[in-house]
Structure formats: structure tokens, C-alpha cells
mmCIF file as Biopython writes it, N, C-alpha, C and O atoms, coordinates in Angstrom:
data_model
#
loop_
_atom_site.group_PDB
_atom_site.id
_atom_site.type_symbol
_atom_site.label_atom_id
_atom_site.label_alt_id
_atom_site.label_comp_id
_atom_site.label_asym_id
_atom_site.label_entity_id
_atom_site.label_seq_id
_atom_site.pdbx_PDB_ins_code
_atom_site.Cartn_x
_atom_site.Cartn_y
_atom_site.Cartn_z
_atom_site.occupancy
_atom_site.B_iso_or_equiv
_atom_site.auth_seq_id
_atom_site.auth_asym_id
_atom_site.pdbx_PDB_model_num
ATOM 1   N N  . UNK A ? 1  ? -18.002 -15.264 -6.362  1.0 0.0 1  A 1 
ATOM 2   C CA . UNK A ? 1  ? -18.181 -14.599 -7.639  1.0 0.0 1  A 1 
ATOM 3   C C  . UNK A ? 1  ? -18.681 -15.619 -8.660  1.0 0.0 1  A 1 
ATOM 4   O O  . UNK A ? 1  ? -18.180 -16.741 -8.728  1.0 0.0 1  A 1 
ATOM 5   N N  . UNK A ? 2  ? -19.659 -15.222 -9.439  1.0 0.0 2  A 1 
ATOM 6   C CA . UNK A ? 2  ? -20.235 -16.124 -10.432 1.0 0.0 2  A 1 
ATOM 7   C C  . UNK A ? 2  ? -19.289 -16.385 -11.601 1.0 0.0 2  A 1 
ATOM 8   O O  . UNK A ? 2  ? -19.457 -17.365 -12.326 1.0 0.0 2  A 1 
ATOM 9   N N  . UNK A ? 3  ? -18.314 -15.528 -11.785 1.0 0.0 3  A 1 
ATOM 10  C CA . UNK A ? 3  ? -17.399 -15.692 -12.922 1.0 0.0 3  A 1 
ATOM 11  C C  . UNK A ? 3  ? -16.133 -16.454 -12.544 1.0 0.0 3  A 1 
ATOM 12  O O  . UNK A ? 3  ? -15.730 -17.365 -13.268 1.0 0.0 3  A 1 
ATOM 13  N N  . UNK A ? 4  ? -15.502 -16.107 -11.436 1.0 0.0 4  A 1 
ATOM 14  C CA . UNK A ? 4  ? -14.227 -16.736 -11.069 1.0 0.0 4  A 1 
ATOM 15  C C  . UNK A ? 4  ? -14.359 -17.740 -9.918  1.0 0.0 4  A 1 
ATOM 16  O O  . UNK A ? 4  ? -13.391 -18.423 -9.582  1.0 0.0 4  A 1 
ATOM 17  N N  . UNK A ? 5  ? -15.532 -17.833 -9.320  1.0 0.0 5  A 1 
ATOM 18  C CA . UNK A ? 5  ? -15.827 -18.782 -8.251  1.0 0.0 5  A 1 
ATOM 19  C C  . UNK A ? 5  ? -15.002 -18.549 -6.987  1.0 0.0 5  A 1 
ATOM 20  O O  . UNK A ? 5  ? -14.775 -19.484 -6.219  1.0 0.0 5  A 1 
ATOM 21  N N  . UNK A ? 6  ? -14.560 -17.334 -6.766  1.0 0.0 6  A 1 
ATOM 22  C CA . UNK A ? 6  ? -13.814 -17.019 -5.545  1.0 0.0 6  A 1 
ATOM 23  C C  . UNK A ? 6  ? -14.731 -16.300 -4.569  1.0 0.0 6  A 1 
ATOM 24  O O  . UNK A ? 6  ? -15.620 -15.548 -4.969  1.0 0.0 6  A 1 
ATOM 25  N N  . UNK A ? 7  ? -14.506 -16.539 -3.295  1.0 0.0 7  A 1 
ATOM 26  C CA . UNK A ? 7  ? -15.278 -15.874 -2.250  1.0 0.0 7  A 1 
ATOM 27  C C  . UNK A ? 7  ? -14.543 -14.592 -1.880  1.0 0.0 7  A 1 
ATOM 28  O O  . UNK A ? 7  ? -13.579 -14.611 -1.114  1.0 0.0 7  A 1 
ATOM 29  N N  . UNK A ? 8  ? -15.012 -13.480 -2.435  1.0 0.0 8  A 1 
ATOM 30  C CA . UNK A ? 8  ? -14.352 -12.201 -2.203  1.0 0.0 8  A 1 
ATOM 31  C C  . UNK A ? 8  ? -15.347 -11.250 -1.541  1.0 0.0 8  A 1 
ATOM 32  O O  . UNK A ? 8  ? -16.543 -11.315 -1.824  1.0 0.0 8  A 1 
ATOM 33  N N  . UNK A ? 9  ? -14.873 -10.377 -0.672  1.0 0.0 9  A 1 
ATOM 34  C CA . UNK A ? 9  ? -15.789 -9.454  0.014   1.0 0.0 9  A 1 
ATOM 35  C C  . UNK A ? 9  ? -16.424 -8.423  -0.914  1.0 0.0 9  A 1 
ATOM 36  O O  . UNK A ? 9  ? -17.379 -7.755  -0.519  1.0 0.0 9  A 1 
ATOM 37  N N  . UNK A ? 10 ? -15.920 -8.280  -2.130  1.0 0.0 10 A 1 
ATOM 38  C CA . UNK A ? 10 ? -16.467 -7.275  -3.044  1.0 0.0 10 A 1 
ATOM 39  C C  . UNK A ? 10 ? -17.651 -7.790  -3.857  1.0 0.0 10 A 1 
ATOM 40  O O  . UNK A ? 10 ? -18.270 -7.021  -4.592  1.0 0.0 10 A 1 
ATOM 41  N N  . UNK A ? 11 ? -17.979 -9.090  -3.737  1.0 0.0 11 A 1 
ATOM 42  C CA . UNK A ? 11 ? -19.157 -9.626  -4.428  1.0 0.0 11 A 1 
ATOM 43  C C  . UNK A ? 11 ? -20.397 -8.965  -3.831  1.0 0.0 11 A 1 
ATOM 44  O O  . UNK A ? 11 ? -20.585 -8.962  -2.615  1.0 0.0 11 A 1 
ATOM 45  N N  . UNK A ? 12 ? -21.227 -8.414  -4.687  1.0 0.0 12 A 1 
ATOM 46  C CA . UNK A ? 12 ? -22.434 -7.734  -4.235  1.0 0.0 12 A 1 
ATOM 47  C C  . UNK A ? 12 ? -22.273 -6.236  -4.073  1.0 0.0 12 A 1 
ATOM 48  O O  . UNK A ? 12 ? -23.251 -5.534  -3.816  1.0 0.0 12 A 1 
ATOM 49  N N  . UNK A ? 13 ? -21.067 -5.737  -4.218  1.0 0.0 13 A 1 
ATOM 50  C CA . UNK A ? 13 ? -20.834 -4.306  -4.041  1.0 0.0 13 A 1 
ATOM 51  C C  . UNK A ? 13 ? -21.306 -3.488  -5.240  1.0 0.0 13 A 1 
ATOM 52  O O  . UNK A ? 13 ? -21.648 -2.314  -5.097  1.0 0.0 13 A 1 
ATOM 53  N N  . UNK A ? 14 ? -21.326 -4.096  -6.403  1.0 0.0 14 A 1 
ATOM 54  C CA . UNK A ? 14 ? -21.716 -3.384  -7.620  1.0 0.0 14 A 1 
ATOM 55  C C  . UNK A ? 14 ? -23.210 -3.528  -7.869  1.0 0.0 14 A 1 
ATOM 56  O O  . UNK A ? 14 ? -23.758 -4.628  -7.793  1.0 0.0 14 A 1 
ATOM 57  N N  . UNK A ? 15 ? -23.861 -2.416  -8.166  1.0 0.0 15 A 1 
ATOM 58  C CA . UNK A ? 15 ? -25.284 -2.472  -8.499  1.0 0.0 15 A 1 
ATOM 59  C C  . UNK A ? 15 ? -25.495 -2.994  -9.910  1.0 0.0 15 A 1 
ATOM 60  O O  . UNK A ? 15 ? -26.507 -3.637  -10.189 1.0 0.0 15 A 1 
ATOM 61  N N  . UNK A ? 16 ? -24.549 -2.725  -10.803 1.0 0.0 16 A 1 
ATOM 62  C CA . UNK A ? 16 ? -24.666 -3.175  -12.192 1.0 0.0 16 A 1 
ATOM 63  C C  . UNK A ? 16 ? -24.401 -4.675  -12.322 1.0 0.0 16 A 1 
ATOM 64  O O  . UNK A ? 16 ? -25.039 -5.353  -13.127 1.0 0.0 16 A 1 
ATOM 65  N N  . UNK A ? 17 ? -23.458 -5.190  -11.531 1.0 0.0 17 A 1 
ATOM 66  C CA . UNK A ? 17 ? -23.080 -6.608  -11.599 1.0 0.0 17 A 1 
ATOM 67  C C  . UNK A ? 17 ? -22.947 -7.164  -10.177 1.0 0.0 17 A 1 
ATOM 68  O O  . UNK A ? 17 ? -21.832 -7.416  -9.723  1.0 0.0 17 A 1 
ATOM 69  N N  . UNK A ? 18 ? -24.055 -7.358  -9.475  1.0 0.0 18 A 1 
ATOM 70  C CA . UNK A ? 18 ? -23.977 -7.775  -8.066  1.0 0.0 18 A 1 
ATOM 71  C C  . UNK A ? 18 ? -23.443 -9.189  -7.842  1.0 0.0 18 A 1 
ATOM 72  O O  . UNK A ? 18 ? -23.062 -9.529  -6.722  1.0 0.0 18 A 1 
ATOM 73  N N  . UNK A ? 19 ? -23.407 -10.011 -8.876  1.0 0.0 19 A 1 
ATOM 74  C CA . UNK A ? 19 ? -22.916 -11.378 -8.719  1.0 0.0 19 A 1 
ATOM 75  C C  . UNK A ? 19 ? -21.425 -11.517 -9.015  1.0 0.0 19 A 1 
ATOM 76  O O  . UNK A ? 19 ? -20.884 -12.621 -8.954  1.0 0.0 19 A 1 
ATOM 77  N N  . UNK A ? 20 ? -20.752 -10.399 -9.336  1.0 0.0 20 A 1 
ATOM 78  C CA . UNK A ? 20 ? -19.328 -10.434 -9.665  1.0 0.0 20 A 1 
ATOM 79  C C  . UNK A ? 20 ? -18.493 -9.720  -8.611  1.0 0.0 20 A 1 
ATOM 80  O O  . UNK A ? 20 ? -18.971 -8.815  -7.927  1.0 0.0 20 A 1 
ATOM 81  N N  . UNK A ? 21 ? -17.229 -10.144 -8.490  1.0 0.0 21 A 1 
ATOM 82  C CA . UNK A ? 21 ? -16.286 -9.431  -7.629  1.0 0.0 21 A 1 
ATOM 83  C C  . UNK A ? 21 ? -15.746 -8.218  -8.393  1.0 0.0 21 A 1 
ATOM 84  O O  . UNK A ? 21 ? -16.033 -8.053  -9.579  1.0 0.0 21 A 1 
ATOM 85  N N  . UNK A ? 22 ? -14.983 -7.389  -7.729  1.0 0.0 22 A 1 
ATOM 86  C CA . UNK A ? 22 ? -14.486 -6.167  -8.364  1.0 0.0 22 A 1 
ATOM 87  C C  . UNK A ? 22 ? -13.552 -6.464  -9.536  1.0 0.0 22 A 1 
ATOM 88  O O  . UNK A ? 22 ? -13.569 -5.744  -10.535 1.0 0.0 22 A 1 
ATOM 89  N N  . UNK A ? 23 ? -12.743 -7.508  -9.428  1.0 0.0 23 A 1 
ATOM 90  C CA . UNK A ? 23 ? -11.822 -7.853  -10.518 1.0 0.0 23 A 1 
ATOM 91  C C  . UNK A ? 23 ? -12.587 -8.297  -11.760 1.0 0.0 23 A 1 
ATOM 92  O O  . UNK A ? 23 ? -12.297 -7.843  -12.867 1.0 0.0 23 A 1 
ATOM 93  N N  . UNK A ? 24 ? -13.553 -9.175  -11.579 1.0 0.0 24 A 1 
ATOM 94  C CA . UNK A ? 24 ? -14.309 -9.672  -12.728 1.0 0.0 24 A 1 
ATOM 95  C C  . UNK A ? 24 ? -15.210 -8.592  -13.306 1.0 0.0 24 A 1 
ATOM 96  O O  . UNK A ? 24 ? -15.426 -8.550  -14.517 1.0 0.0 24 A 1 
ATOM 97  N N  . UNK A ? 25 ? -15.730 -7.730  -12.470 1.0 0.0 25 A 1 
ATOM 98  C CA . UNK A ? 25 ? -16.557 -6.640  -12.984 1.0 0.0 25 A 1 
ATOM 99  C C  . UNK A ? 25 ? -15.746 -5.741  -13.910 1.0 0.0 25 A 1 
ATOM 100 O O  . UNK A ? 25 ? -16.242 -5.328  -14.959 1.0 0.0 25 A 1 
ATOM 101 N N  . UNK A ? 26 ? -14.511 -5.434  -13.539 1.0 0.0 26 A 1 
ATOM 102 C CA . UNK A ? 26 ? -13.688 -4.577  -14.394 1.0 0.0 26 A 1 
ATOM 103 C C  . UNK A ? 26 ? -13.391 -5.253  -15.729 1.0 0.0 26 A 1 
ATOM 104 O O  . UNK A ? 26 ? -13.318 -4.580  -16.757 1.0 0.0 26 A 1 
ATOM 105 N N  . UNK A ? 27 ? -13.218 -6.569  -15.727 1.0 0.0 27 A 1 
ATOM 106 C CA . UNK A ? 27 ? -12.983 -7.304  -16.972 1.0 0.0 27 A 1 
ATOM 107 C C  . UNK A ? 27 ? -14.236 -7.279  -17.840 1.0 0.0 27 A 1 
ATOM 108 O O  . UNK A ? 27 ? -14.150 -7.021  -19.040 1.0 0.0 27 A 1 
ATOM 109 N N  . UNK A ? 28 ? -15.386 -7.541  -17.254 1.0 0.0 28 A 1 
ATOM 110 C CA . UNK A ? 28 ? -16.642 -7.561  -18.009 1.0 0.0 28 A 1 
ATOM 111 C C  . UNK A ? 28 ? -16.945 -6.184  -18.586 1.0 0.0 28 A 1 
ATOM 112 O O  . UNK A ? 28 ? -17.374 -6.078  -19.735 1.0 0.0 28 A 1 
ATOM 113 N N  . UNK A ? 29 ? -16.732 -5.143  -17.817 1.0 0.0 29 A 1 
ATOM 114 C CA . UNK A ? 29 ? -16.964 -3.778  -18.304 1.0 0.0 29 A 1 
ATOM 115 C C  . UNK A ? 29 ? -16.022 -3.469  -19.461 1.0 0.0 29 A 1 
ATOM 116 O O  . UNK A ? 29 ? -16.445 -2.891  -20.462 1.0 0.0 29 A 1 
ATOM 117 N N  . UNK A ? 30 ? -14.760 -3.842  -19.340 1.0 0.0 30 A 1 
ATOM 118 C CA . UNK A ? 30 ? -13.794 -3.599  -20.418 1.0 0.0 30 A 1 
ATOM 119 C C  . UNK A ? 30 ? -14.163 -4.381  -21.675 1.0 0.0 30 A 1 
ATOM 120 O O  . UNK A ? 30 ? -14.002 -3.874  -22.785 1.0 0.0 30 A 1 
ATOM 121 N N  . UNK A ? 31 ? -14.654 -5.601  -21.515 1.0 0.0 31 A 1 
ATOM 122 C CA . UNK A ? 31 ? -15.041 -6.412  -22.670 1.0 0.0 31 A 1 
ATOM 123 C C  . UNK A ? 31 ? -16.252 -5.813  -23.382 1.0 0.0 31 A 1 
ATOM 124 O O  . UNK A ? 31 ? -16.313 -5.823  -24.611 1.0 0.0 31 A 1 
ATOM 125 N N  . UNK A ? 32 ? -17.201 -5.299  -22.632 1.0 0.0 32 A 1 
ATOM 126 C CA . UNK A ? 32 ? -18.393 -4.736  -23.260 1.0 0.0 32 A 1 
ATOM 127 C C  . UNK A ? 32 ? -18.092 -3.399  -23.925 1.0 0.0 32 A 1 
ATOM 128 O O  . UNK A ? 32 ? -18.766 -3.030  -24.887 1.0 0.0 32 A 1 
ATOM 129 N N  . UNK A ? 33 ? -17.098 -2.668  -23.437 1.0 0.0 33 A 1 
ATOM 130 C CA . UNK A ? 33 ? -16.718 -1.398  -24.069 1.0 0.0 33 A 1 
ATOM 131 C C  . UNK A ? 33 ? -16.017 -1.632  -25.404 1.0 0.0 33 A 1 
ATOM 132 O O  . UNK A ? 33 ? -16.138 -0.821  -26.322 1.0 0.0 33 A 1 
ATOM 133 N N  . UNK A ? 34 ? -15.289 -2.731  -25.512 1.0 0.0 34 A 1 
ATOM 134 C CA . UNK A ? 34 ? -14.525 -2.984  -26.732 1.0 0.0 34 A 1 
ATOM 135 C C  . UNK A ? 34 ? -15.377 -3.564  -27.857 1.0 0.0 34 A 1 
ATOM 136 O O  . UNK A ? 34 ? -14.932 -3.612  -29.004 1.0 0.0 34 A 1 
ATOM 137 N N  . UNK A ? 35 ? -16.582 -3.999  -27.548 1.0 0.0 35 A 1 
ATOM 138 C CA . UNK A ? 35 ? -17.448 -4.584  -28.590 1.0 0.0 35 A 1 
ATOM 139 C C  . UNK A ? 35 ? -18.193 -3.537  -29.366 1.0 0.0 35 A 1 
ATOM 140 O O  . UNK A ? 35 ? -18.958 -3.867  -30.271 1.0 0.0 35 A 1 
#
């Protein structure tokens, strides 16, 4: 994952954020919604 540097099987699963794992994607999405 480009954000947390962990090798997780969920990296690449998201079309919106292919470089992030599922945990980091949920954080990034939540951060962008609150802005």
C-alpha cells in the first residue's frame, strides 16, 4: 500500500484508489467527505 507500506491482498482491488489497501482507502474516502 502506498499509504501504510503494508503488503495486503486488497491493494489494487479499488478502481478509485488502486495503490491503497482497503483500510487506507476507507480513511482517504472519509477524509475527502469531511472536507
